[in-house]
matplotlib code that plots the C-alpha trace (Angstrom):
import matplotlib.pyplot as plt

x = [-16.5, -19.8, -20.0, -21.1, -22.0, -20.9, -22.4, -20.0, -19.1, -15.7, -14.6, -14.9, -14.2, -10.8, -11.9, -15.1, -13.2, -10.8, -13.8, -15.7, -12.7, -12.0, -15.5, -14.5, -16.7, -15.6, -16.5, -18.2, -19.1, -18.8, -21.3, -21.3, -23.9, -26.8, -26.6, -30.4, -31.3, -34.4, -37.1, -38.1, -34.8, -32.1, -30.1, -31.2, -34.1, -32.3, -29.2, -31.5, -33.1, -29.6, -28.6, -32.0, -31.4, -27.8, -27.4, -23.7, -24.5, -25.5, -25.1, -25.9, -23.7, -24.6, -21.8, -24.2, -26.7, -30.0, -33.4, -35.7, -38.0, -34.9, -34.1, -37.7, -38.1, -34.7, -35.1, -38.6, -37.4, -34.2, -35.9, -33.2, -30.2, -28.4, -28.6, -26.0, -25.5, -22.3, -23.3, -24.2, -21.0, -18.9, -20.7, -20.1, -16.4, -16.3, -18.0, -15.4, -12.5, -14.1, -12.1, -13.5, -16.9, -17.3, -16.6, -19.1, -21.8, -21.2, -21.5, -24.8, -26.2, -25.4, -26.9, -30.1, -30.5, -30.0, -32.3, -35.2, -36.5, -36.5, -38.6, -40.9, -41.6, -42.1, -44.7, -46.5, -46.6, -47.7, -50.6, -51.9, -51.2, -48.3, -45.6, -45.3, -43.6, -40.2, -40.0, -43.6, -44.9, -47.2, -47.9, -47.8, -44.2, -43.1, -44.6, -42.7, -39.5, -39.8, -40.4, -37.3, -35.2, -36.2, -35.6, -32.2, -31.2, -32.0, -30.1, -27.0, -27.0, -27.1, -24.2, -22.1, -22.7, -21.3, -18.3, -17.8, -18.0, -15.5, -13.0, -13.3, -12.4, -9.4, -8.2, -8.6, -6.5, -3.7, -3.8, -3.5, -0.5, 1.0, 1.2, 0.5, -1.6, -0.9, -3.5, -2.4, -5.1, -5.5, -7.0, -7.2, -4.0, -2.1, 0.3, -1.0, -0.4, 3.1, 4.0, 2.5, 4.6, 7.8, 7.4, 6.5, 8.4, 5.2, 3.9, 0.3, -1.4, -0.7, -2.8, -3.5, -7.2, -9.1, -10.0, -7.4, -7.4, -11.0, -10.3, -7.8, -4.5, -2.8, 0.9, 3.2, 6.6, 9.6, 11.1, 14.0, 13.0, 9.5, 6.5, 4.1, 0.9, 0.5, -3.0, -3.5, -7.1, -9.6, -9.0, -11.1, -12.6, -13.5, -17.1, -17.6, -21.3, -22.6, -24.1, -20.6, -19.1, -22.0, -21.6, -17.9, -17.9, -16.4, -13.6, -13.0, -13.2, -9.8, -8.6, -10.9, -9.5, -5.8, -3.7, -2.3, -2.5, -0.3, -2.1, -0.6, -0.9, 0.0, 2.5, 1.9, -1.5, -1.9, -1.9, -5.7, -6.3, -3.8, -5.8, -9.1, -7.7, -6.3, -9.6, -11.8, -9.4, -9.8, -13.6, -13.9, -11.8, -14.0, -17.1, -15.9, -15.1, -11.3, -10.5, -7.4, -5.2, -1.7, -1.4, 1.8, 1.4, 3.5, 3.8, 4.3, 5.7, 8.3, 10.4, 7.8, 7.0, 6.9, 7.6, 8.7, 8.6, 9.3, 6.4, 4.0, 5.6, 5.1, 1.5, 0.6, 2.2, 0.5, -2.9, -2.8, -2.1, -5.0, -7.4, -6.4, -4.6, -2.2, -0.2, 3.0, 5.0, 5.0, 7.5, 8.3, 8.7, 8.7, 7.3, 8.3, 11.9, 12.2, 13.2, 13.2, 11.7, 14.2, 13.3, 9.6, 10.4, 12.2, 9.3, 6.9, 9.0, 9.1, 5.4, 4.7, 6.9, 4.8, 1.6, 2.8]
y = [64.9, 63.1, 61.5, 57.8, 55.2, 51.7, 48.3, 45.4, 41.9, 41.4, 39.3, 42.1, 45.0, 46.0, 45.7, 47.6, 50.5, 50.7, 50.8, 53.4, 55.7, 55.0, 56.4, 59.6, 59.1, 60.0, 57.1, 58.4, 55.1, 51.4, 48.8, 45.0, 43.6, 42.0, 38.2, 38.1, 40.9, 43.0, 41.9, 45.5, 47.5, 44.8, 46.8, 47.0, 49.4, 51.2, 51.9, 53.2, 55.7, 56.9, 57.5, 59.2, 61.7, 62.4, 65.4, 64.7, 61.5, 61.9, 58.3, 54.8, 52.1, 48.4, 46.2, 43.4, 43.1, 44.6, 43.6, 46.1, 46.3, 47.2, 50.1, 51.4, 51.2, 52.7, 55.6, 56.3, 56.2, 58.2, 60.9, 62.3, 60.5, 58.3, 54.5, 52.3, 48.6, 46.7, 46.7, 50.4, 51.3, 49.4, 51.0, 54.4, 53.7, 52.4, 55.6, 57.7, 56.0, 55.1, 56.7, 55.1, 55.5, 51.7, 51.6, 54.4, 52.6, 49.3, 51.1, 52.8, 49.5, 47.7, 50.5, 50.6, 46.9, 46.9, 49.8, 48.6, 45.9, 48.6, 50.9, 48.1, 47.3, 51.0, 50.9, 47.9, 49.6, 53.0, 51.3, 49.9, 53.2, 52.1, 54.2, 57.4, 57.2, 58.6, 62.3, 62.1, 61.7, 58.8, 55.8, 57.8, 59.0, 55.4, 54.0, 56.7, 55.9, 52.1, 52.8, 55.0, 52.4, 49.7, 51.8, 52.9, 49.3, 48.0, 50.8, 50.3, 46.5, 46.9, 49.4, 47.2, 44.2, 46.3, 47.2, 43.5, 42.5, 45.3, 44.1, 40.5, 41.6, 43.6, 40.6, 38.3, 40.8, 40.6, 36.8, 36.9, 39.2, 36.5, 38.9, 36.9, 38.6, 38.2, 39.5, 40.6, 39.6, 39.5, 41.2, 45.0, 46.1, 43.0, 45.0, 44.4, 47.9, 48.1, 44.9, 46.3, 49.4, 47.5, 45.2, 48.0, 51.0, 53.0, 55.0, 54.0, 55.4, 53.3, 53.9, 52.3, 53.0, 50.1, 50.0, 52.5, 50.5, 50.7, 50.1, 47.7, 49.2, 47.5, 47.9, 45.9, 45.0, 43.2, 40.3, 38.5, 40.2, 38.8, 41.2, 40.5, 42.5, 43.0, 43.9, 45.4, 44.5, 45.6, 44.0, 41.3, 41.7, 39.0, 37.7, 39.8, 40.0, 38.4, 41.8, 43.3, 40.4, 40.8, 44.6, 44.4, 41.5, 43.4, 44.7, 41.4, 39.6, 40.9, 38.0, 35.6, 36.7, 36.8, 33.8, 33.4, 35.1, 36.3, 36.0, 38.4, 37.3, 39.5, 37.5, 39.8, 38.1, 35.7, 32.0, 31.8, 34.8, 33.5, 30.3, 32.2, 34.7, 32.0, 30.0, 33.0, 34.2, 30.9, 31.0, 34.5, 33.4, 30.4, 32.7, 34.9, 31.8, 31.3, 27.6, 25.8, 28.9, 28.7, 30.8, 32.1, 32.9, 35.9, 36.0, 39.7, 42.0, 39.5, 42.5, 43.2, 39.6, 38.5, 34.9, 32.0, 32.9, 29.3, 28.0, 30.4, 29.7, 25.9, 26.5, 28.7, 26.2, 23.2, 24.8, 26.5, 23.1, 21.6, 24.4, 25.0, 23.5, 24.3, 26.3, 27.3, 28.4, 30.2, 33.0, 35.1, 38.7, 42.3, 44.5, 47.6, 46.6, 44.7, 41.5, 38.4, 40.6, 39.2, 35.7, 36.5, 38.0, 34.9, 32.7, 35.0, 34.5, 30.7, 30.7, 32.6, 30.3, 27.4, 29.2, 29.3]
z = [-11.5, -10.5, -7.0, -6.9, -4.4, -5.4, -4.6, -5.4, -4.2, -2.5, -5.4, -8.0, -5.7, -7.0, -10.7, -10.0, -8.3, -11.3, -13.7, -11.8, -11.6, -15.3, -16.0, -14.1, -11.0, -7.5, -5.2, -2.0, -0.4, -1.2, 0.0, -0.4, -2.7, -0.8, -0.4, -1.0, -3.5, -2.8, -5.2, -6.0, -5.8, -5.7, -3.1, 0.6, 1.2, 4.1, 2.0, -0.8, 1.6, 2.7, -1.0, -1.7, 1.1, 0.4, -1.9, -2.4, -4.4, -8.0, -9.2, -7.9, -9.4, -8.9, -10.2, -11.2, -14.0, -13.0, -14.3, -16.0, -12.9, -10.7, -13.0, -13.1, -9.3, -8.5, -10.9, -9.5, -5.9, -6.5, -8.6, -10.9, -9.6, -12.3, -12.0, -13.6, -13.5, -14.6, -18.3, -18.5, -16.6, -19.1, -22.0, -20.5, -20.3, -23.9, -25.0, -23.2, -25.0, -28.4, -31.3, -34.4, -35.9, -35.8, -32.0, -31.4, -33.4, -31.5, -28.2, -29.3, -30.5, -27.3, -25.2, -27.2, -27.1, -23.4, -22.6, -24.9, -22.5, -19.7, -21.9, -22.8, -19.2, -18.5, -21.2, -19.6, -16.3, -17.7, -19.4, -16.1, -14.4, -12.3, -13.9, -15.8, -19.2, -19.9, -19.0, -17.9, -21.5, -20.6, -22.9, -26.1, -25.3, -24.5, -27.7, -29.7, -27.9, -28.5, -32.3, -32.4, -30.6, -33.0, -36.1, -34.9, -33.9, -37.3, -39.0, -36.9, -37.4, -41.2, -41.1, -38.8, -41.1, -44.0, -42.0, -41.1, -44.8, -45.7, -43.0, -44.1, -47.6, -46.3, -44.2, -47.2, -49.3, -46.7, -46.8, -50.6, -50.2, -47.8, -44.8, -41.7, -39.0, -35.3, -32.8, -29.4, -26.9, -23.1, -20.2, -19.7, -17.9, -18.8, -20.9, -24.4, -25.6, -24.0, -25.9, -29.1, -28.7, -27.9, -30.9, -33.3, -32.0, -31.8, -28.8, -28.6, -25.4, -22.3, -19.2, -15.9, -16.5, -18.1, -21.7, -23.0, -26.3, -27.7, -31.4, -32.9, -33.9, -36.9, -37.8, -40.1, -38.7, -40.2, -38.3, -40.0, -43.3, -43.0, -43.0, -40.2, -39.3, -35.5, -34.1, -30.7, -29.6, -27.0, -23.6, -21.8, -18.4, -15.9, -16.3, -19.4, -20.1, -23.3, -24.3, -24.4, -26.4, -28.9, -29.1, -29.7, -32.1, -35.0, -32.7, -31.0, -34.3, -35.1, -33.0, -34.8, -38.2, -37.2, -38.3, -34.8, -31.4, -28.6, -25.3, -22.8, -19.1, -16.1, -14.0, -11.0, -10.4, -7.5, -8.5, -8.1, -10.3, -12.9, -13.2, -13.4, -15.9, -18.2, -18.1, -18.9, -21.6, -23.5, -22.8, -24.4, -27.4, -27.9, -27.7, -30.6, -32.7, -32.2, -32.7, -33.8, -34.3, -32.8, -29.6, -28.1, -24.4, -23.2, -19.4, -18.9, -16.1, -14.9, -13.7, -11.0, -10.0, -6.4, -5.8, -7.9, -11.6, -12.7, -10.6, -12.4, -15.8, -15.3, -14.1, -17.1, -19.6, -18.1, -17.8, -21.2, -22.9, -21.0, -22.0, -25.7, -28.6, -30.2, -27.7, -29.6, -26.6, -23.3, -23.0, -19.8, -20.8, -19.6, -22.4, -20.5, -19.8, -23.1, -21.2, -23.5, -26.3, -28.9, -27.9, -28.3, -31.8, -32.8, -31.7, -33.6, -36.7, -36.2, -35.7, -38.9, -41.0, -39.9, -41.1, -44.7]

ax = plt.figure().add_subplot(projection="3d")
ax.plot(x, y, z, "-o")
ax.set_aspect("equal")
plt.show()
C-alpha cells in the first residue's frame, strides 16, 4: 500500500479521507489546504520541502483541482513522487472498480483529456528551456506524446458515441415492449445498491468504500404482475467536477433515459448536509439532462437515525418540491432492514401505472 500526504479543506475532509482510502493509499499526514494558494506549487513551500525530504511518502494528494503549472512544478520539485489532484484521484478510484469495457474507456478518455493541457504546457516550457520533456525526452518526446493523446482521444470518443447509440436503441426497444425503467440514483454510500438488492433479491456488491457501483446494473422485477426494469447507477459526490460528469455521461445517462427515478438520500446526515446533498443531487440530474421525469425520494437508513425522523422527512419533502417537479412521493425506508419496503414497492407500481 502506497503512503500519501493529503491536503484538504475542513469541509471535504471526511469525504476526501474515504476517497483516498478507497484508492488504497495509507494516509501518513493530513494538512489543511492553504487559504491563499502558492502561485507556483499551490501548497505551502515549507510543507512541500517536508514531503520532498520524507522517504516514507510516495504520493502527494491535493483535494482540489490543480492547474497545469502546479503539476509541472510539483513533479519537478518532488522528483519521482506521484502527484494527484481531486480529479486524478477520482479517476484512479474509477479505474480500480471499473468492470465494463465502456467504463474503462470513459476513464481513459477523461484522464487523457485532463492530462493533455499539462503536457501542452510542458511542451511550451521545454521549447524555452524551462522544463525537460516527459521522461527527459525533450521537445520531440513531448510532441510525440501530444499527437498520441489526440489520436487516442478521437478514437475513444467515436467508440463511446457508438456505444451511446446502441444503448439508446436498446432503451427504445424496452419502451416499445412497454417495460418501464426506474433508475436508482443518489450519493455514494447512500444505500443505492442495498435498495437495488432488496428490491431485486440480488446480491450486488455493497461496500463502505465509495464508488463500489461503477457500471449500471439492470434487472427486471415483477411488482403486482407488472414487469419493471430497475437500474442501479454510479453514485454522485459533492462538488462533482464537470470533467467527471462528462467522462461518465454514458453511465450517468442511464438516469436520463429512465422513465422515472428513485433518489436515495441518507437520513443519517446532519440537517445542513441533507440540504446540501439534496440541492446538489438535483443539480447533477439537471446537468445530465433529467427534466420532467417523476422522482420518488427514498429517505434511507431510518433504522440508524439520530433525532427526529419526521422533522427530516418534512424538510426533504418541502425542499424536494421546491427544487424539482414532479416529486411523486417521499418514503422513509431502511433498505437493509427492509422497513417500509412494501410501501415503496406499492408506490413504484402506482408510479409506473401513471407512466403508461
